[in-house]
N, C-alpha and C positions, 0 to 999 in steps of 0.2 A: 215702074217705081217701086216694085215689091223687092226686086232686086236689086237697088239701090239701096234703098232701109238695109235688109240685110247684111248688108257690106258694113253699112254703118255702125249697127248697134255694136257690131265682135269687137273694132277696137276699142269702144267707148267700153263691156267688158272687161279687154286687157289692161285697159288703163285701170281701174277701180280695184282689181285683185292688187295692181302693184304698189296702187294707195296705201291698200290695206299693210303689205309686210312691211313698207317701210313705215309707215305707223308703228304698229307692231316691233319695230325695230328699235324707234327714237324712245318712242312711250314704255315699253311694257318692259325692258330690262331690269330684272330685279334690281334693289341696292349694294345687296354682297356680293353679289358681283359682280357689280361695278367695282366696287372696293377690295373684293379681293383681286381680281384685275390689277392692284396696284401695289399691292405685297408679291413679294418670292420668297422664297429660303434660299441662301445663301449660306453655305458652309455650317449650317446648322446652325441659324439663325434667323428669324423672321425680321424679312427689313422693308423698305418704302420703294418700289421702283422707281420717284421718282427723285427723293432725297437721298435712296443710298443708302439710310441710314435703321440702327433696330428698330424696332417699332416698341413703345414705353408704354406700361401698363399692359394690361389685362385682355391678348384677343384671341380670339378661336379664327383657327383658317386650316381649310378642307377638315375640319372637323373635329382636329385638337385643340387646347387651349397652352396659348404661351402666355409667358411673364420675365416683358423686357427682353422682349424674340428670342429667349431660349423656352426651349417645352416644359410647362411648370411639373416640378415634382413637388407636392405640398398641398394645401390645404387651398380650396378656395369657395368663398361664403358655405364652409363646415363639410366638402366634398373632395374626397382624398384622391385626388390625380395623380400618374406618372406617369413619365413623359407622353404629358399632355392630354392623360386617357381616364376616364375612372377608370380604379385602379382597384386590388382588394390586398390586404395585408395591412402589417404593425405599422403601425406611423406613429411616434412620439409616443410610445406605449399603450396605446389604442388601436384595435382592430378594426378594420373596414372591410367590406363588403361592396361587392359593385362601383365606391366612395362612398357609401355612405356607414355611418358604425354601427358595428353589429350584435345583434340581440339572437344570440342561440346558440347551438352547439357548434364550436368547428373543434376537430381534430381530439375530441374527450375533452375537452375543454369548453366550458360556459360563460357564455360574452353578457353581458348585459350595459349597450348604451358604446360598445367600443371595449370594454375592462371587462378583468376576470369579476367574478361578481360572487357574492355567496346569498346565497337562496335556494328557493326550492324551482325548479324547473321538469315540468313535465311528470311531474310523482315523483320527483329523486332531488334529495338537498346537496347540494353541492355548495363548498366554501374556496372563498377565492378561487373559484373556477374550476374547483376539481372537486371529484365525486369526495364526499366526507364520508370517514369513519371517525368513530370517538361519539362524545356527551353532546350535547347541543341542547340549553335552557333543559335536565335532566332526560330530554329522549335522544336513546341513543341506535346511532346511524351506523350503517357496515356500507361501503360502495353505494351512499345518497340514499339505502331504502331503509327504513326504521327494522331495527336486527333483533336478533334472536341469536339468544349465545352469554358467553360468560363475557364479560371487559371489566379489568381491577374488579376482580371477587367476588363482582355482585353479578346475579344471571337477569337477562332482560327476557322478555316474550317481546316479540312485535315493537320494540324503541319503550317500552314500558318495566321499570322491576317488576319482576312478578313475583306475586303475592300467590301463592296458586300450586294447585300438582303442575309440575316438569314430565308430560308427557313419557319424556324418550326412556327417566328413572321411576317417576311414580312417586319419588318424594314431595316433601311440599319447602316450601319456599314462601318467606315472610320478605315484603320487601326488597327482593335480589336475594335474600340470605336463607340458607339452610336453618329451617327451624330446629330449636333447641329445647323450647319449653313444652309444655301440655297446651294444645293451642286445638281448637273449638275450629274448623274448619264447615262453613258452608255454603254449597254451593246455590245458584242462584235459577228454577224452576224452570222449562222451557217446555212450551203446549207445541210443538213442529217445531218451525224454525224463527221463532219470534220469543220474547218474556212473557211468559205467564203472569195475566192481570188477576187474575183469582183464587190462584193460592196460595198459600206462605212457602216461607223458607224451605229447604230439606230441611230435618234435624239435625245434619251435619255430621262430619264424622270425627273422631275427636285421634289427634296425633300426637305421639309422644316423639320430640325430637324430628324426625322430616320423616317420619314411619310412623302407620300407621299403630294406636295404643294397644297393648297385650295386659291383659290380665287385668283385676279390678284397681279403681283406682277417684279418687274425688277432684274433682273440678268442678270450680264455681258453685261449693253446694249443692253438687247431683255427683249421682254417683254412676260412675260406669264402669261397664264390663266388657271390656275388649274398647271398641273404637264407638260403641254407641251406649244408649240408656238403661240401665239395670233394670231387673224386674226380678221378682222374687228373692229366694232368701239368698244373701251374698256371706263372703268375709271377706273382714274388712282387712289391712293391712298388718292389723297391731289383733289380730285373731277373734275378734268379735265376729259373732253371727247378727245380721239382723236384715228386717224386711224393707223390699223399699219397693214402689210403684213407679215406673218415668222416672226413675235417676234419684227418687225424693223419699228418705229412710219416714220408714211408718209408726209412726211411739206411741205409746200410750203413755198415760196422763203422768207418769213420771218422769217416767224421760224429755217429756214435754218439759215441764214444770225445770228439770233437773238442768238441759241444756240454755234455758231463760233464763236462771239466775248466774251458768259459768258465763253467757254473754250480759249478764250484767256488771260482773265484774271485771271483765274485758274495760266493756265502754268507759264501766261510770258515770252513765249519764239516767239523768230521772225520768228520760222515757221506758229506759231498758228496764229500771230497777222496777216502776211500774206497771209492763208487762208481764216480766216473771211475779210480780207479788199480787198478781189477777187470779195467775193460773195456780197460787199457793191455796189462796179464798177457796177453790174446786177442790183444792187435792183432799183426799178424804184418808186416807192412810196419813195417820195419826204422829209416828216416829220419823218419818221423812219428811214430814210436812215439818214438824219440827226443826229436826239438821237447816235445811232447807234457807227457814225463817232465818234463824241467827248467822249464817253466812247472807242470805241479802242484809239482816240489820247491822252485817260488817262491814259494809262497803262504805269508802271512807269516796263520794262522789266529784266528781269535776265537771262544771257546765262550762258551757260558754256561751254569752249572753248578748244579744244584739239589742234586745226591746227593752224597755222597764218591767213592762209585763215580765218578759222572765226571769230580768231581775228581780222583782218583786220574788216571784216565784221559787229560786234558789234562795232566795235569803231566810225564806218560811221554812225551806226541809233542813231538820238537823240533821241530813245523812249531807249535805254538801260540803265540805268542805274547802273546795277551791273554784271561783269563779274568776273566770276570766270576760274581761269586757270585748265584743272584738266591732265597736262601735261606739261614737258619742251618745250617750244617753242625759236626760234630763227627768227630774223626777220632781214633783211638789207634795210627795211626803218624805221622812225621812228617812235614812239607810242605817237600818239598825244587826252590823254581821253576828252573829251567833258563835260560841265560844269555838276556839282553834278553827277561823276558819280565813282566809288568805284572797283577799283581792287585788289580783291584776289587771289594773288597766291597759295591758297592751300601747302605751301612747296615748290613750284614748282620755278622752272629758268625761269627768259625773257632774253633769248640776243640777245644787240641790235648792231648791225655787222653792223653799214651802210657803205655808198663806197663811202661817200664824202672826197676830197682829206686832208692832213694832215694842220692846220691852225686854223685861229679865228670864227671856225664854231656853233653856235648855232643853235638850234633845230633836231639836229643833235640824239639826244639819245630819253629819258622819257621826250617827252617836252609839259610841265605840265601850258600853258596857263590859262587855264579854271578854276573859282573858284569852293569851295567846291569838288576838288578830292582826294581821300583816295588811298592811296595804302599802302597794308596791306600782312606780310606772305609771304613775297617774296625777291628770292634775283635777285638782276639785274646787270649783265653781259654785254662788249662791248669793243669793237677794233674799236669803232671810234674815232674822233679828236679834241673829245674836249670835255667839260662837260658830263658827261656821264646821270644824271639826274639834269634839270631844269626848275625851279619854277619861273615863274612870275607872276602866279593866285594866290589870298587873302584866304588865310584860306583852306593853304593844311594842310592833316596830314599822316604821315607816319608813320607804327606803323608793328615793325618787319620785317625789310628792312634789307639788306644787298646791297652794293655797291659796287662794285671790278670791276676797266677795265679803272676808269678813265682817258684821256688825261690825263685831268688838276684836275679839281675839281672833288668826286666822284657828292656830291649833289653842286648845286649854283642855290642860291638864288637871284634873281634879280631885283629890285624893281626899274625901269624905269622912274615911272611918283610922280607926287605931289599927293600921295598916302601912305595910311599904309597898309604892305604887314605883314602876320600874320603865320607863318609855326610852325608847331606842330611835333615835333620830339620825338618818344616814343619807347625804345628800337633800335634802329639805329645801325648799325655797318658799317664801313668801312676798306679799306683795297687795299691793292696795286695799288693807285690812285696813278695821279699823281707828276708833281713836286708844287703843289697852296695847295691842301688841300682836308681832307677830307666832310669838308665841307664847301665850301663860301658865306659868308653875303655880300651884295653889296646894298647899299641906295647911288641911285646916283645922288639925288637933294638936297639941301640943306633941301625940306619940305620935302624928299622920309624919312617915316620909316620901318626899319626892325623891327616885335618883332619874335623872335626864340623862344620857350618856348618843354624845355626838362623836360624828365619824366621816370619814368621806370629804365632800365639799358643799358648804353648809352657804347658802345667802337668803339675809333680811332685807327687807323693805321695810321691818319697825323694829323693833327691840324686842327682847327677847328679857321679857319680865316676870319676878317672884315677888308675888304674895306672901310677904315677908313683914308683917307690924306687929312690932312690938307691943306685946300686953294683952292681944290683938286675938281673935278667933280663927288667924293668916295668921300666928306663929308654928307652924311646925316646923320641920327639921329640911332642909336640902340637901341635895347631891348634885353638882352638876360638873361634869366631865365632857371633858374635846372641848372645849371653843377655846376658841387661842383670838388673841386682839381685841378682849374684850374687857371692860369698865364694870367694878362692884362698885356701887352707888349705897355708900350709909340712908337709910331710909326711914325717913319719921314717919308717927302715924297717921295713916291716910285710913281714909274710906273708900278709897277706890283702886286702877288701875295704875299703875304707874304710868308716867308719860315722860318721855325724855328721849334724846337725838339718841343715844345711846345703850345698847345693852347692858341690862343692871348684872350681869349677873359675868362672872367668869371659870375657872376652876376653884373650887370653893365647894364647901361644906362650911353650913355655917345653922345657924336656927337664928 
């Protein structure tokens, strides 16, 4: 029985092994192998064994990609192929490496996504793929690296215009150019290899042109001996011997006062005159003091004002002869210039909003009582109760002046004495003033005379009226020059300003 069993088992095992091989042959053959078995290459084309025709579309066969039967030369899904294989090279202006758009260096050219690019790569700057030499955003490059050297007549250090000492020559450069003037060059102080945080800058070295200064020279109100601050007794270029400490002259009281007066004469400001006056007050040398005081008193000051407080201070000072507005100013008190003063608005506005009650109030606005006052380049407005600008002083000049908001006249010229009062109007404009006139002229006495000279382009939103009633207190003499295209009107006895639609005077002399 045992021998029989052994003979029976052996064929069964053989049969099982054969079945396994058969199953693998039928079920385990890869699809691509079967598919590949359906193609062949004939005369350089991939064709179907069954139909004998070229294979349409893309097909991979034996590790190569075909398109419409031919080995692919071009792109498939953004990958570059040559003769059916992923390739390196340039295709339609782009560079590929192993089929992909290349980023990096190739033959010294910088590529980004296959294109020769501009930008920084591994600390070097490229322009259109090449190492760049030249300026980019103000930085100098040489072969892609921030360069040191001259470029287009300027000197650069590590890409930037040099301000400092050129090591090779010891010369001072300012923004890439050799320094030509006096210049105090200060180096930053280092503590070891780091910028020091506890100490100040070096005092600095004074250069004259590109080299260290030689000799005695004054710079930024300090004296230098060579390249450093002077100390002790020195002789100045004009031959004076002075004493200095750390570059600053040591002055006695007379020298300090004299310098202060000279500074006031140059600046023509209240602040400098006040500073000089304080030094003069403490001066003991009577003769020198008198001489300096005379010089100080002779200064005609020119003040720039931006606030009503500054304007008030300037108006109160007899030495201030020129006042320039640097901003619009509003005041609630009258503005009264002293004799010979010029107020230049510089295009700004002066608003005079006095608080006096309604009525026949004078001197409420811009009150020109003194002679030789000039008003120019300004707009004067106000909410006060009477005439906005009142002129009682002789030889007043209004140039490029706009007047708006007078309750009665915008400008009222009033000669209330036995004298001649002349006013010059050049480019005067009145608008939105009260019921009397843009400009009113009044000669109150029989021998009073008002001369109004007009020049330039003048525009009036209201009348130019004359108080010239017969046999009245306003029957003085009037002379009006320079008005064109205005009509003179006979005036009957009246007790108030003339209210007409046209100006009442032209070029005329009449009583």
